[in-house]
Backbone as JSON, one array per atom type, in Angstrom:
{
  "sequence": "XXXXXXXXXXXXXXXXXXXXXXXXXXXXXXXXXXXXXXXXXXXXXXXXXXXXXXXXXXXXXXXXXXXXXXXXXXXXXXXXXXXXXXXXXXXXXXXXXXXXXXXXXXXXXXXXXXXXX",
  "N": [[0.77, -1.25, 0.04], [0.45, 2.37, -0.6], [2.16, 4.7, 0.99], [2.91, 7.42, 2.94], [4.94, 9.13, 5.29], [5.55, 11.55, 7.05], [8.21, 13.82, 8.95], [10.0, 15.74, 11.22], [8.74, 18.11, 11.91], [8.07, 20.74, 14.13], [8.75, 23.53, 16.59], [9.95, 26.55, 15.91], [11.9, 29.39, 15.86], [11.01, 32.79, 14.42], [12.78, 33.52, 11.41], [14.44, 31.24, 11.73], [15.44, 27.89, 10.67], [14.19, 24.73, 9.28], [13.85, 21.31, 8.52], [12.02, 19.28, 6.75], [10.99, 15.74, 6.31], [10.06, 13.21, 4.24], [8.98, 9.89, 4.06], [8.45, 7.79, 1.74], [6.73, 4.73, 0.63], [5.7, 1.68, -1.06], [5.31, 2.26, -3.6], [6.83, 2.76, -6.95], [8.7, 5.1, -6.47], [10.59, 6.75, -7.77], [9.28, 7.2, -10.31], [7.27, 9.1, -9.77], [5.98, 12.43, -9.51], [6.36, 14.5, -6.77], [5.13, 16.28, -4.0], [5.07, 18.99, -1.53], [2.37, 20.23, 0.77], [0.49, 22.48, 2.76], [-1.43, 23.55, 5.5], [-2.97, 25.96, 7.52], [-4.8, 26.46, 10.48], [-8.4, 26.77, 9.83], [-8.12, 27.61, 7.07], [-7.62, 27.02, 3.78], [-6.15, 24.11, 2.36], [-2.95, 24.48, 0.82], [-0.45, 24.3, -1.69], [2.66, 24.15, -1.66], [5.49, 23.35, -2.57], [6.57, 21.62, -5.14], [7.97, 18.68, -6.89], [9.18, 17.1, -9.85], [9.35, 13.93, -11.42], [11.63, 13.84, -12.57], [13.18, 16.05, -11.53], [12.59, 18.47, -11.77], [11.13, 21.7, -10.41], [8.67, 23.37, -8.39], [7.18, 26.37, -6.73], [5.41, 27.85, -4.54], [4.69, 31.43, -4.61], [4.9, 32.69, -2.2], [6.9, 31.23, -0.75], [9.28, 31.08, -2.53], [12.38, 31.09, -2.83], [12.93, 30.9, -0.32], [12.31, 28.12, 0.53], [13.46, 24.83, -0.07], [12.67, 22.15, -2.23], [13.5, 18.65, -2.48], [14.45, 15.52, -3.46], [15.32, 12.21, -3.06], [16.1, 9.55, -4.61], [17.04, 7.35, -4.22], [16.49, 6.58, -1.76], [13.98, 6.88, -1.24], [12.76, 9.38, -0.46], [11.45, 12.47, -0.1], [12.26, 15.95, 0.62], [11.68, 18.85, 2.47], [13.56, 21.79, 2.76], [13.63, 24.4, 4.9], [13.89, 27.78, 5.23], [14.53, 30.96, 6.87], [12.22, 31.32, 8.26], [8.94, 32.35, 8.54], [6.1, 33.59, 10.88], [3.74, 33.33, 9.46], [4.15, 30.97, 8.18], [3.41, 28.96, 9.8], [1.73, 25.83, 10.09], [0.09, 22.6, 9.45], [2.13, 20.38, 7.82], [1.93, 18.56, 4.75], [3.0, 15.69, 3.06], [2.59, 14.82, -0.46], [1.4, 12.57, -3.09], [0.92, 13.81, -6.18], [-2.24, 13.63, -8.0], [-2.72, 11.33, -10.82], [-3.52, 10.25, -13.99], [-4.43, 7.86, -13.35], [-5.16, 7.49, -10.74], [-6.16, 8.97, -7.79], [-4.41, 10.44, -6.16], [-2.19, 10.8, -3.14], [-1.62, 11.23, 0.36], [0.17, 11.92, 3.19], [0.16, 12.05, 6.89], [0.84, 14.31, 7.95], [2.78, 16.86, 9.66], [3.42, 19.01, 12.34], [4.25, 22.49, 11.86], [5.54, 25.0, 13.63], [6.03, 28.46, 13.94], [7.09, 30.65, 15.71], [8.11, 33.07, 18.39]],
  "CA": [[0.01, -0.11, -0.1], [1.15, 3.58, -0.68], [2.44, 5.25, 2.58], [3.63, 8.83, 2.98], [5.09, 9.62, 6.4], [6.41, 13.0, 7.34], [8.64, 13.92, 10.17], [10.86, 16.89, 11.12], [8.29, 19.37, 12.27], [8.43, 21.41, 15.45], [8.58, 24.54, 17.0], [11.08, 27.18, 15.57], [11.66, 30.93, 16.12], [11.2, 33.51, 13.32], [14.09, 33.5, 10.88], [14.96, 29.84, 11.78], [15.15, 26.92, 9.67], [13.76, 23.34, 9.72], [13.85, 20.31, 7.47], [10.96, 18.05, 6.74], [11.25, 14.61, 5.56], [8.81, 12.44, 3.99], [9.36, 8.72, 3.62], [7.5, 7.04, 0.9], [6.59, 3.49, 0.16], [4.33, 0.92, -1.74], [5.3, 2.38, -5.15], [7.93, 2.94, -7.58], [8.81, 6.14, -6.09], [11.4, 7.65, -8.84], [8.44, 7.61, -11.41], [6.19, 9.98, -9.51], [6.06, 13.69, -9.02], [5.91, 14.73, -5.38], [4.84, 17.71, -3.58], [4.59, 19.6, -0.07], [1.26, 20.99, 0.97], [0.36, 22.95, 4.32], [-2.87, 23.85, 6.09], [-3.37, 26.51, 8.61], [-6.34, 26.41, 10.98], [-9.55, 27.7, 9.36], [-7.43, 27.97, 6.02], [-7.42, 26.05, 2.73], [-4.71, 23.72, 1.86], [-2.08, 25.05, -0.4], [0.53, 23.6, -2.37], [3.93, 24.87, -1.32], [6.46, 22.95, -3.41], [6.43, 20.28, -5.91], [8.96, 18.29, -7.53], [8.72, 16.28, -11.09], [10.05, 12.71, -11.36], [13.01, 14.42, -13.43], [13.69, 16.95, -10.78], [12.17, 20.07, -11.83], [10.62, 22.28, -9.23], [7.83, 24.66, -8.5], [7.31, 26.72, -5.45], [4.47, 28.99, -4.1], [5.36, 32.62, -4.53], [5.13, 33.01, -0.55], [8.06, 30.35, -0.13], [10.15, 31.2, -3.19], [13.83, 31.52, -2.3], [13.09, 30.41, 1.01], [12.18, 26.91, 0.73], [13.99, 24.19, -1.23], [12.28, 20.74, -2.41], [14.62, 17.92, -3.02], [14.42, 14.06, -3.47], [16.57, 11.08, -2.97], [15.2, 8.19, -5.22], [17.81, 5.74, -3.7], [15.95, 6.23, -0.36], [12.55, 7.08, -1.41], [12.32, 10.47, 0.46], [11.04, 13.73, -0.5], [12.56, 16.59, 1.81], [11.73, 20.15, 2.12], [14.28, 22.64, 3.61], [12.58, 25.53, 5.08], [14.7, 28.65, 5.86], [13.93, 32.26, 7.01], [10.56, 30.91, 8.45], [7.99, 33.41, 9.11], [5.1, 33.1, 11.6], [2.69, 32.97, 8.39], [4.44, 29.74, 7.58], [3.0, 28.06, 10.65], [0.7, 25.23, 9.41], [0.49, 21.5, 9.34], [2.71, 20.13, 6.47], [1.8, 17.41, 4.05], [3.58, 15.27, 1.89], [1.7, 14.48, -1.17], [1.8, 12.3, -4.42], [-0.19, 14.17, -6.95], [-3.06, 12.65, -8.8], [-2.72, 10.95, -12.14], [-4.64, 9.46, -14.65], [-4.9, 6.24, -12.75], [-5.41, 7.63, -9.47], [-6.5, 10.4, -7.05], [-3.45, 10.93, -5.23], [-2.07, 10.16, -1.71], [-1.41, 12.06, 1.49], [0.65, 11.6, 4.61], [-0.42, 12.4, 8.03], [1.05, 15.7, 8.11], [3.56, 17.29, 10.51], [3.23, 20.43, 12.6], [5.43, 23.28, 11.99], [5.09, 26.32, 14.39], [6.93, 29.57, 13.63], [6.82, 31.7, 16.88], [9.03, 33.67, 19.15]],
  "C": [[1.08, 1.24, 0.1], [1.17, 4.17, 0.68], [3.53, 6.45, 2.29], [3.96, 9.11, 4.43], [6.15, 10.44, 6.62], [6.91, 12.94, 8.72], [9.36, 15.3, 9.78], [10.17, 18.11, 11.52], [8.57, 19.53, 13.59], [8.36, 22.71, 15.54], [10.15, 25.41, 16.66], [10.78, 28.89, 15.7], [11.69, 31.54, 14.69], [12.55, 33.78, 12.66], [14.84, 32.26, 11.08], [14.82, 28.97, 10.51], [14.86, 25.59, 10.29], [13.61, 22.75, 8.35], [12.81, 19.4, 7.68], [11.46, 17.03, 5.84], [9.96, 13.67, 5.43], [9.49, 11.07, 3.32], [8.46, 7.97, 2.91], [7.73, 5.46, 0.66], [5.58, 2.81, -0.48], [4.36, 1.26, -3.11], [6.54, 2.65, -5.67], [8.22, 4.6, -7.44], [9.27, 7.22, -7.19], [10.63, 7.91, -10.15], [7.51, 8.68, -11.27], [6.67, 11.42, -9.04], [5.76, 13.72, -7.81], [5.63, 16.14, -4.98], [4.68, 17.95, -2.04], [3.41, 20.27, -0.26], [1.25, 21.56, 2.32], [-0.86, 23.54, 4.52], [-2.59, 24.65, 7.54], [-4.53, 26.33, 9.17], [-7.24, 27.26, 10.19], [-9.1, 28.24, 7.78], [-7.58, 26.8, 5.01], [-6.46, 25.47, 2.47], [-4.07, 24.03, 0.68], [-0.76, 24.44, -0.64], [1.8, 24.86, -2.08], [5.14, 24.67, -2.31], [6.26, 21.9, -3.91], [7.77, 20.12, -6.72], [8.81, 16.91, -8.41], [9.7, 15.0, -10.85], [11.32, 13.2, -11.9], [13.68, 15.52, -12.71], [13.48, 18.51, -10.94], [11.38, 20.48, -10.82], [9.83, 23.55, -9.29], [7.66, 25.01, -7.06], [6.17, 27.94, -5.62], [5.39, 30.34, -4.14], [5.47, 32.99, -3.0], [6.33, 32.25, -0.26], [9.37, 30.53, -1.04], [11.32, 31.94, -2.67], [13.99, 31.2, -1.1], [13.12, 28.92, 1.49], [12.82, 25.85, -0.59], [13.19, 22.57, -1.2], [13.22, 20.06, -2.8], [14.02, 16.49, -2.92], [15.52, 13.13, -3.54], [15.87, 9.82, -3.5], [15.98, 6.92, -4.51], [16.97, 5.58, -2.15], [14.56, 6.47, -0.25], [12.03, 8.14, -0.47], [12.11, 11.69, -0.64], [11.37, 14.75, 0.63], [11.86, 18.04, 1.42], [12.32, 21.08, 3.29], [13.63, 24.01, 3.56], [13.49, 26.57, 5.74], [14.12, 29.98, 6.03], [12.67, 32.21, 7.35], [10.15, 32.2, 9.06], [6.84, 33.02, 10.13], [3.9, 32.54, 10.58], [2.94, 31.32, 8.02], [3.91, 28.72, 8.53], [1.57, 27.24, 10.05], [1.14, 23.79, 9.52], [1.07, 21.16, 7.76], [2.44, 18.72, 5.98], [2.44, 16.97, 3.1], [2.53, 14.63, 0.9], [2.14, 13.96, -2.49], [0.59, 12.82, -5.19], [-1.1, 13.26, -7.6], [-2.52, 12.33, -10.14], [-3.72, 10.56, -12.85], [-5.24, 8.38, -14.06], [-5.16, 6.3, -11.43], [-5.6, 9.08, -8.87], [-5.32, 10.89, -6.17], [-3.31, 10.31, -3.94], [-1.55, 11.3, -0.91], [-0.67, 11.41, 2.45], [-0.17, 12.1, 5.44], [-0.21, 13.84, 8.49], [1.99, 15.8, 9.36], [3.36, 18.78, 10.96], [4.4, 21.25, 12.71], [4.66, 24.66, 12.76], [6.05, 27.18, 14.28], [6.5, 30.46, 14.73], [7.87, 31.99, 17.91], [8.48, 33.6, 20.73]]
}
């Protein structure tokens, strides 16, 4: 079964850094695009960053230049390096395998990131 398990969340001060990890299993990881989403309380879930199977990346305007998505196909992991964190980055962050023609995509359980002094 497809599984996406996030880790690395926590409490960090504004301006600090945090690295999130997503461990994937149950599918041929290297053939799929992957993404990170986030959702703050009372707000809609939004895409933060995405990476294609070939390594091309896309970022939300709000995190461009601060966040970096990467993948390690040998370990079936997708990571999100978050630098210069702001209070508005506070959210639950979710690992995502985007929908394809064959499926509706998959989500991890989420990991909490809190940016506060």
